[in-house]
TORKOL-191573 format. One line per field, with one value per residue (C-alpha): residue number from 1; residue in one letter; x, y, z. Coordinates in steps of 0.02 Angstrom, whole numbers, plus 50000, padded with zeros to 5 digits. Example, Ala and Ser with C-alpha at 12.3 -4.5 7.8 and 13.67 -1.06 7.14 Angstrom:
# residues 2
i: 1;2
aa: a;s
X: 50615;50684
Y: 49775;49947
Z: 50390;50357
END
This chain:
# residues 363
i: 1;2;3;4;5;6;7;8;9;10;11;12;13;14;15;16;17;18;19;20;21;22;23;24;25;26;27;28;29;30;31;32;33;34;35;36;37;38;39;40;41;42;43;44;45;46;47;48;49;50;51;52;53;54;55;56;57;58;59;60;61;62;63;64;65;66;67;68;69;70;71;72;73;74;75;76;77;78;79;80;81;82;83;84;85;86;87;88;89;90;91;92;93;94;95;96;97;98;99;100;101;102;103;104;105;106;107;108;109;110;111;112;113;114;115;116;117;118;119;120;121;122;123;124;125;126;127;128;129;130;131;132;133;134;135;136;137;138;139;140;141;142;143;144;145;146;147;148;149;150;151;152;153;154;155;156;157;158;159;160;161;162;163;164;165;166;167;168;169;170;171;172;173;174;175;176;177;178;179;180;181;182;183;184;185;186;187;188;189;190;191;192;193;194;195;196;197;198;199;200;201;202;203;204;205;206;207;208;209;210;211;212;213;214;215;216;217;218;219;220;221;222;223;224;225;226;227;228;229;230;231;232;233;234;235;236;237;238;239;240;241;242;243;244;245;246;247;248;249;250;251;252;253;254;255;256;257;258;259;260;261;262;263;264;265;266;267;268;269;270;271;272;273;274;275;276;277;278;279;280;281;282;283;284;285;286;287;288;289;290;291;292;293;294;295;296;297;298;299;300;301;302;303;304;305;306;307;308;309;310;311;312;313;314;315;316;317;318;319;320;321;322;323;324;325;326;327;328;329;330;331;332;333;334;335;336;337;338;339;340;341;342;343;344;345;346;347;348;349;350;351;352;353;354;355;356;357;358;359;360;361;362;363
aa: x;x;x;x;x;x;x;x;x;x;x;x;x;x;x;x;x;x;x;x;x;x;x;x;x;x;x;x;x;x;x;x;x;x;x;x;x;x;x;x;x;x;x;x;x;x;x;x;x;x;x;x;x;x;x;x;x;x;x;x;x;x;x;x;x;x;x;x;x;x;x;x;x;x;x;x;x;x;x;x;x;x;x;x;x;x;x;x;x;x;x;x;x;x;x;x;x;x;x;x;x;x;x;x;x;x;x;x;x;x;x;x;x;x;x;x;x;x;x;x;x;x;x;x;x;x;x;x;x;x;x;x;x;x;x;x;x;x;x;x;x;x;x;x;x;x;x;x;x;x;x;x;x;x;x;x;x;x;x;x;x;x;x;x;x;x;x;x;x;x;x;x;x;x;x;x;x;x;x;x;x;x;x;x;x;x;x;x;x;x;x;x;x;x;x;x;x;x;x;x;x;x;x;x;x;x;x;x;x;x;x;x;x;x;x;x;x;x;x;x;x;x;x;x;x;x;x;x;x;x;x;x;x;x;x;x;x;x;x;x;x;x;x;x;x;x;x;x;x;x;x;x;x;x;x;x;x;x;x;x;x;x;x;x;x;x;x;x;x;x;x;x;x;x;x;x;x;x;x;x;x;x;x;x;x;x;x;x;x;x;x;x;x;x;x;x;x;x;x;x;x;x;x;x;x;x;x;x;x;x;x;x;x;x;x;x;x;x;x;x;x;x;x;x;x;x;x;x;x;x;x;x;x;x;x;x;x;x;x;x;x;x;x;x;x;x;x;x;x;x;x;x;x;x;x;x;x;x;x;x;x;x;x
X: 56458;56339;56412;56350;56409;56331;56290;56456;56398;56569;56519;56524;56585;56532;56643;56563;56653;56622;56558;56440;56587;56654;56504;56486;56647;56599;56419;56539;56626;56462;56419;56280;56306;56189;56207;56104;55989;56093;56268;56331;56258;56385;56503;56382;56312;56135;56035;55981;56174;56194;56026;56116;56283;56195;56153;56011;55971;55900;55800;55893;56066;56044;56007;56201;56281;56186;56309;56465;56601;56572;56657;56661;56779;56775;56775;56600;56555;56466;56285;56341;56436;56273;56283;56452;56450;56546;56594;56579;56738;56753;56861;56885;56990;57002;57159;57158;57293;57204;57024;57038;56860;56820;56960;56904;56744;56813;56885;56736;56606;56747;56718;56864;56918;57052;57122;57140;57285;57391;57395;57547;57649;57825;57940;58005;57823;57715;57533;57437;57257;57332;57417;57283;57197;57359;57413;57225;57244;57422;57366;57211;57314;57408;57232;57143;57288;57259;57076;57118;57255;57141;57073;56903;56945;57043;57224;57346;57291;57439;57438;57549;57617;57655;57664;57814;57891;57793;57884;57789;57735;57816;57755;57836;57813;57848;57886;57945;57836;57677;57569;57733;57789;57614;57602;57760;57701;57533;57653;57802;57657;57586;57743;57792;57940;57962;58035;58020;58105;58121;58200;58250;58399;58367;58212;58283;58398;58275;58160;58297;58300;58128;58113;58300;58306;58150;58105;58258;58260;58318;58325;58206;58265;58216;58324;58285;58082;58125;58221;58083;57906;57905;57935;57790;57646;57599;57612;57568;57584;57643;57707;57671;57698;57609;57470;57556;57518;57614;57752;57712;57858;57778;57756;57643;57760;57851;57663;57646;57802;57696;57649;57446;57338;57472;57386;57419;57359;57378;57355;57412;57288;57197;57345;57340;57424;57599;57543;57537;57354;57282;57134;57028;56905;56758;56695;56555;56663;56840;56968;56989;57119;57218;57368;57331;57355;57236;57228;57140;57116;56981;57018;56945;57004;56987;56784;56785;56827;56694;56701;56877;56902;56794;56844;57046;56999;56924;57041;57161;57051;56952;57064;57098;56904;56874;56997;56904;56740;56798;56884;56823;56967;57069;57125;57238;57356;57376;57417;57535;57513;57295;57373;57453;57319;57220;57182;57074;57031;56942;56924;57129;57201;57353;57419;57591;57598;57406;57476;57610;57475;57368;57487;57350;57225;57347;57312
Y: 52959;52951;52952;52951;53026;52933;53003;52963;52851;52824;52884;53078;53092;53260;53258;53236;53150;53303;53476;53580;53671;53489;53462;53602;53566;53382;53436;53564;53403;53318;53200;53178;53196;53094;53153;53067;53204;53280;53205;53375;53428;53428;53499;53671;53603;53592;53497;53657;53703;53550;53565;53733;53665;53534;53367;53295;53257;53073;53039;52838;52783;52651;52791;52866;52720;52607;52735;52677;52815;52793;52938;52955;53005;52872;52642;52570;52489;52318;52400;52458;52305;52266;52415;52365;52286;52225;52371;52514;52610;52683;52799;52840;52828;52615;52590;52411;52362;52382;52301;52100;52120;52234;52175;52003;52076;52198;52074;51981;52089;52137;52311;52401;52492;52649;52721;52921;52863;52790;52871;52934;53029;53013;53053;53000;52986;53116;53056;53199;53126;53095;53257;53360;53257;53215;53396;53434;53256;53328;53503;53418;53284;53431;53523;53346;53297;53475;53448;53282;53344;53438;53359;53366;53257;53143;53197;53260;53439;53498;53646;53625;53790;53839;54008;54096;54006;53814;53756;53685;53514;53400;53333;53153;53138;52971;53013;53180;53167;53283;53219;53238;53387;53474;53433;53528;53677;53686;53627;53722;53851;53834;53841;53655;53561;53472;53296;53220;53050;52976;52863;52974;53070;53170;53209;53270;53391;53469;53487;53550;53693;53719;53714;53781;53722;53735;53568;53422;53302;53128;52982;52824;52683;52569;52637;52799;52780;52709;52856;52998;52904;52912;53101;53126;53210;53197;53042;53052;52941;52986;52850;52799;52640;52702;52567;52472;52418;52535;52468;52434;52574;52593;52461;52388;52393;52577;52623;52582;52687;52857;52952;52944;53043;53064;53068;52985;53005;52881;52961;52807;52718;52684;52585;52493;52611;52623;52601;52416;52472;52584;52531;52631;52742;52843;53033;52999;52919;52948;52901;52773;52721;52611;52569;52740;52827;52924;52834;52933;52827;52919;52862;53001;53144;53287;53227;53360;53503;53451;53614;53630;53475;53422;53570;53545;53365;53414;53545;53372;53228;53347;53338;53131;53119;53208;53106;52928;53014;53033;52901;52768;52632;52683;52837;52728;52674;52869;52926;52813;52925;52863;52671;52661;52699;52553;52413;52292;52272;52103;52013;52019;52104;52212;52349;52261;52342;52274;52111;52095;52113;51996;51867;51721;51839;51865;51728
Z: 57348;57511;57683;57856;58017;58174;58352;58450;58590;58696;58865;58871;58705;58633;58473;58304;58152;58039;58062;57978;57881;57822;57750;57649;57549;57529;57470;57368;57288;57233;57386;57499;57688;57804;58002;58146;58204;58366;58326;58350;58476;58596;58502;58483;58308;58300;58150;58066;58051;57962;57840;57801;57740;57619;57739;57766;57939;57985;58139;58162;58181;58045;57911;57960;57953;57792;57694;57584;57693;57886;57969;58174;58301;58419;58384;58360;58504;58548;58510;58355;58265;58193;58076;58026;57828;57670;57558;57678;57713;57915;57942;58127;58268;58308;58450;58396;58491;58630;58571;58524;58516;58373;58281;58246;58233;58102;58022;58015;57945;57771;57816;57777;57949;57929;58095;58087;58212;58113;57941;57926;57814;57761;57898;58083;58178;58071;58123;58070;58117;58289;58307;58374;58484;58551;58584;58645;58760;58830;58869;58988;59062;59173;59176;59233;59365;59466;59456;59571;59655;59747;59909;59900;59750;59826;59827;59889;59905;59823;59674;59568;59551;59719;59800;59887;60016;59977;59841;59690;59633;59547;59383;59300;59110;59024;58833;58769;58589;58558;58717;58804;58744;58750;58957;58994;58919;59001;59172;59148;59137;59297;59390;59419;59426;59282;59210;59076;59029;58824;58730;58614;58653;58497;58546;58737;58611;58526;58696;58779;58638;58662;58882;58924;59086;59139;59134;59170;59047;59066;58972;59018;59076;59224;59327;59308;59298;59478;59546;59504;59479;59674;59680;59595;59658;59461;59345;59149;59035;58850;58755;58599;58479;58319;58307;58464;58616;58738;58867;59041;59121;59258;59405;59552;59652;59615;59608;59808;59825;59776;59880;59956;59847;59706;59555;59379;59210;59060;58919;58813;58919;58740;58696;58829;58950;59008;59221;59267;59384;59279;59166;59073;59140;59080;59097;59193;59343;59276;59437;59578;59696;59689;59813;59884;59708;59617;59444;59308;59132;59018;58836;58752;58872;58705;58707;58880;58741;58595;58540;58510;58474;58331;58244;58266;58221;58051;57997;57997;57921;57825;57658;57649;57680;57529;57418;57500;57449;57262;57237;57355;57405;57244;57358;57465;57304;57282;57446;57554;57697;57699;57637;57824;57885;57816;57984;57918;57725;57624;57817;57837;57982;57879;57983;58047;58229;58235;58200;58294;58428;58373;58269;58270;58190;58049;57890
END
C-alpha cells in the first residue's frame, strides 16, 4: 500500500505521523511510504533519516496526501480539505465533537476517517492511542501552569512548591483519569497542595492507593467544585468524554471568584473544554486574560515536546498502522478496537458519541 505522511500545518505542531523507525517497519512489510520534505524536522528527524529507512521524500503536500492511507498527528486544517478524497483512509487525531465544519467536510468528501482518540480496547475506557498524549499533556499542564503563574507572564507570582515558611500553591484538578493522574504526579513532586475531583468513586479509591494522603480526593459535584475552585492558584481541566464534547463544569461566575493572576489550563479544550471562559489558543499565543485569570487553551500541548511525543505516539499507533496497511479497510472487521476508531465512512457519520453532538448530520 502507498502511505503518505504530510507535514503538520497546525501552529507550532512539530510532531510527525511516522518516525523513521516506523517507516522502516512498514517498508519491511512491503509498503511504500511517501514523506513530505521536512515533515520530521521538528521532531529531530531529517529527510536523510527517512530515506535511509526506505521512504521516498516528496517536495509538495499533494504528493504525500494523494495516497491510499494518510498518517497524521492532528486533524486536517481548512487549507488541507482539498487533499481529502473518497476511498482514502485518514488515520489521525480528529476530535470531531469540537469542529462541525471538519465533520461536515469529512462526510461530504467520502474519506474513511479513523480517529486515534476513539480507538478503544475492551474494558473501561482503554484508549491506547489517546493515553500516551494524555500522559504528556497531563505532565505539561503543571509545567505550563507553573510558568504562567510567574509574575512576568501575568500570573500571581506563586511558586507552586513554596519554600520553608511560605505555604505552597494549590492545584485543583477536575478529572482523575490519565491526564489528571499525571498532572497530580508532577504537582506532588513539585510540592504543591493538590486536590483531584472525579465522579467515579472507584477511580478515587485507586488514586488513594497511588497517592495516599499526599492528594486530597473529592467527589465531583457542583457544590464541591464551587467550594474548591476559588481557592486554586492553578486549575486544570482534565475531563474526558470519549469522542464527545466535554461538559462545562466551571461557569464564568465561578471564574470571577478566582484570585487575580490565577491560572487555568484546560486540557479538554480539544473536545470543547470544561471551563466556560476558555477558548482554544495556540503555541504562538498560548494565553489570554479573562475575568482577571490567565487562561491557557492550547489544544495540541504535546506538540511542545515533539521529540518525546512523536516516539511515544508511534509506539502505540504503529501496530494499527501496519494492520491498515496490510488489510486496508478490512482491518476494521478484524480488529474491534480499531473499528471503534471509525468516525466517518462512505459519507456517513458513524461514531455514536459524535452523532450525539451533531444529530442533524446523521442520515
